[in-house]
N, C-alpha and C positions, 0 to 999 in steps of 0.2 A: 427952620424945620419945614419940609413940606406937608402940604395939604393932601388930603386922601378922599377921593370918592368910592364909597363901598357899594358895590351892585349885587343885589341878591335877585335872582329870577325864581318865581314861585308859582304854585297852582294848588290851592286849597290844602296846604299842610301847615295851619295854623299853628298846633302844638310844637313843631319841629322850628318853625321861622321865629315864634316867640323866644325859644331857647337860644337860637342863634343870635337874635338882637341884644338880649340880655347879657350873652359873652362879649358882645362888642362894646356894651356900654359899661363893662368892667374894666376894660383897658385903662391902662396906668402910665404916667410919663409921657404924656402927649399933650399937655396943657397948652403949648405953643402950636399946636397943628389944629387945622379946622377939620372937622369929619363929617363928609356928607354922605348918607346914605340913601340909596334909591331902591326902592322896592318896584320891580316890573311884574305886576300880576297877570296871570293867564286865568285866575280864578276869580273868587270873591271874597275880599277881606271886609267884614263888617267895619262901619265907620267907629264904633267903640274900641275897636281893637287897634286902629290906627292912632286913636287918640292915646292909648295905652302905650303904643310904640312911642310915640312923642314924648310922652312922661317919662319913660324908661331912659331916653336918650339925653334926658336933662343931666344924667351922671356924667356926661362928657363936658369938657369945658367948652367946646365949641360944635356941639353936636347939631346936625340938621336933617330932618326926614322929609323926603320926597316919595310921591307915589303916582305911578302911572299904571293903569288898568288898560290891557291890551285887547282889541277886538279880534285880531288874527292871532292864532296860538301859535307856540313854537318856541323854544329855548334859543335856537340861534337867533331868531328874529328879536328876541327880548335882548340878547348881548348886544346885537347889532344897533338896534335903536338907542339902547343906554347911554351909548357913546355921545349921542349929541343932546342928551338931557342933563349930563354932568358937566362940571365947571374946573374940577381940579386936575393937575397933571397926572398924578399917580391913580390909576384905577384897579381896584382890589375887588375880584370875583369871588363871592362865597355861595356854595349851592345852601339852599334853605335849610338843609338837614347838618350842615357843619356846626362846630361848637368849638369856640375858642377857650381851650384851658389855660393857656398862657396868657397872664395879663400884660406881659410886655410884648406879644405878638408884633402890634402895629410899630411899637417904637424899634424893635430889631429889624423889622423889614424897611423901615425909612432910612436907618443907618446904613443899610446896604447900597440903597440907591444915592445917597448922599456921598458915600466913599468912592463911587465909581460912575462917572456920566455916561460911560459907554453902555453900561448895561441898561436895557430897555424892558426888561421881565425878569421877575422874580417869584418863583414858585415854592410851595411848601410840600409837607408830608402828611398824609392822613395815617395817623397811630394804627398800629394793629396790621399792616400790610406785610407780608414777609413770603419766603419762599425757601425751600430746601435745595439740596445740591442736585437731586434728582429731578425737581420741578423746574429748576432752572435749566438744567440739559434738555427736558422734554419743550420747554417753552423755545430754547433756540432751535432744536431740531423740527419744530413744526412752525418755525417763523413768526412765533408769537411774541418773542422779547429778542434782544440782543445782548450780547454778553457784557456790554458797557452800559452802566446804569443811565446815562444821559442820553442814549441812542435808541431811536425806534427801530422795530425789526424790519427785515426787508420786505414785508408785506405792507409795514408801516402800522403795525399794532404797537400798544403801548404797554406791553407786558413787563418791560424793564422797571417800570417804577415798583415792581414788588421788591427790588434790590435797594430802595432809597433808604430803608431803614437801617441798613448796615453802614450807610455813610458817617462820618464823624465831620466833614467840614464842608463847605460850599464848593460845588463842581458844575461844570458847564453842562447845558443840557439841550435838546432839541425840542423837549415838549414838556408841559406840565399836566398835572392832575386837575381836571376842570373844577373840581369842590374847592380849590385853594390856589389861585394864581391871581399875579398882578403884572400890569403892565405900566410904561409911561403912554399916555393916551395917544400921543401923537404917532406911535409906532403900529397902531391900529387902524390907521387913516385908509387902508386898502379894504377893510371888510366890505362885502357886499351881501345883499340878501339872497344868497344862492338858492335856487328853486328846488334843488333835490335836498335842502335841510329844513323843509317845512313841516316834516312830521318828527320822527325820532332823530335828535340832532346828535348822533354816535359819532364820536371824532370830533366834535366842535372845538374841543380845546386843541387839538392837533393843527386845526386850520388856523386859529388864533396864534399860535406859536410859528408856524411857518411864515405867515403874514409879518408878525412882528420882527421875527428873527433876521429879516432882510435890513433892518435899521440899525442893529446891535446885538448885543450879548443877552442871551437867556442863561440864568443860573438857577439852581435849586439849593436853598439853604435847608438841611435836614433839620435843623433847630426850630424851624416855623412848622411846628406841628398842631394839627388841629384833631378834633374826635369827629369822624364821619359816621353819622347815625343813619346809613344808607339802608333804605327798604328794600326787601327781597323783591325781586323781579316776578312781575306776574306770568304766570304760564299762558294764559290765552293771548297775552301780547308778545311771546317769545318768538313767534314767526315774523311779526313785523319788524322787531329790533334784529333779528338775525339777518332779514333782507338788508334793512337799514345799514348794518354793518358792512355788508358788500358794495352797497351802492356808494356810500359815502367814503368809504377808503379807496374805491376806485377813482372817484373824482378828486380825492386827496393826492392820489399818486399822478393824476393828469395835471392838477395845479403844481404840482412839485417838479413835473416835467420828467418823470422817473423812466427808468430803462424797463425793457421788455422782461427782464430777471424780476423785477418788482411785482409786476402783474401776475407772472408764473408763480412767485412766492404767495400772493394773495390767494390765488387759487388752491395751491396747496393748504394753506391755513384753514380755508373755508371748508375744503374737504375734510380735514382731520375734525374741525368743531362739528361737522354734520354727523360724522361716525361717532363722535363723543356724545351727543344728544341722543342719537339712535339707540344707543347703550343704555342712556337713561330713560328711554322710551318717551322722550319730549319731541313728539312727532310735529307739533308745531313749529319747534325750532328747525327741526330736520328741514320741513317744506320750505322755511324762509332762506335757510343757506342754501338749498337746492336753487331756487329762483335767484338767490344773489349769484350763484355760479354762472347760470345761463345770462343772467344780464351782463356780467363781466365779459362773457365769451361772444355775445351778440354783437356782431359788426355793424348794425343799422341803429345802434342807440344814438340817442341825440348827445352831443359832446358839450353843449354850452360853451362852443368856442367864444362867443361873444363876450362872455364873462371871463374866462382864463386868460384869453389873448390880451387883455387890457391890462393886466395886473404886472407889475413891475418885477424884473427878475435881478436878483443879485445886488441891491441897492443896499448896501450896509453903511451904518454910520452916518445917514443923514439926519439933519435937525430940521 
């Protein structure tokens, strides 16, 4: 049986993090696997809490806790640095506000990897996500989702994940939900500390899947469910998140070597989101989306070609 390194990136969410770790410690049928848990901290976890977490993990047969406090903040940087700090072949990323309510989650995950060596990534589902027929139609028309659950929209948005709760069996995918995703560690070898991901790491999971997918197959197992205790977004930060949505998806399309149609679709999606937020009178978000549209349209913006040009294209199935 494979060993697993679990990576949790966190910042001052002690209550959520404690619940997540307790749910990991309750996993069963993994006595022949070593579980390494790495906490990458952008906040300040007290020493007594770390000791509590080590005590909690004694419930696992081969549990080990590692802790790293970062000086430079940012989720993408945390995900990137964590890869050099863990040792196992399978890396499993959870958000700090995730909770495993299935005690066989890790057992099921490992079974998928063991059955097919060409699989380099396995994702799961957050409970409660769904959409109606009208919502799906609107999502497709505004380029926020694809009609296929495993495909990104033309503008590269991941709204299709709202359809995952309807799936009954494993299916191939282009992307994961960042709160619940895993990879073979070697498949993430091309990750870089992208300078546009230093603030709000919107779409960071899409970047990881794009890079990993060049080395093999990505699949979603709808049976790998978690509870995602997602905190409501702050309106005073909505503008920054909105602009990051535009910037990060633009560079994602650039990295993907997408066509002009995809950039046009991104502008269409951003315009729709701007109008939607205007109707809600969330003018911070409106300003952010407007700035994002101007960024996409600006022909003089820095393209970071030194990063994107160095990444391999189309190298699938390598070991």
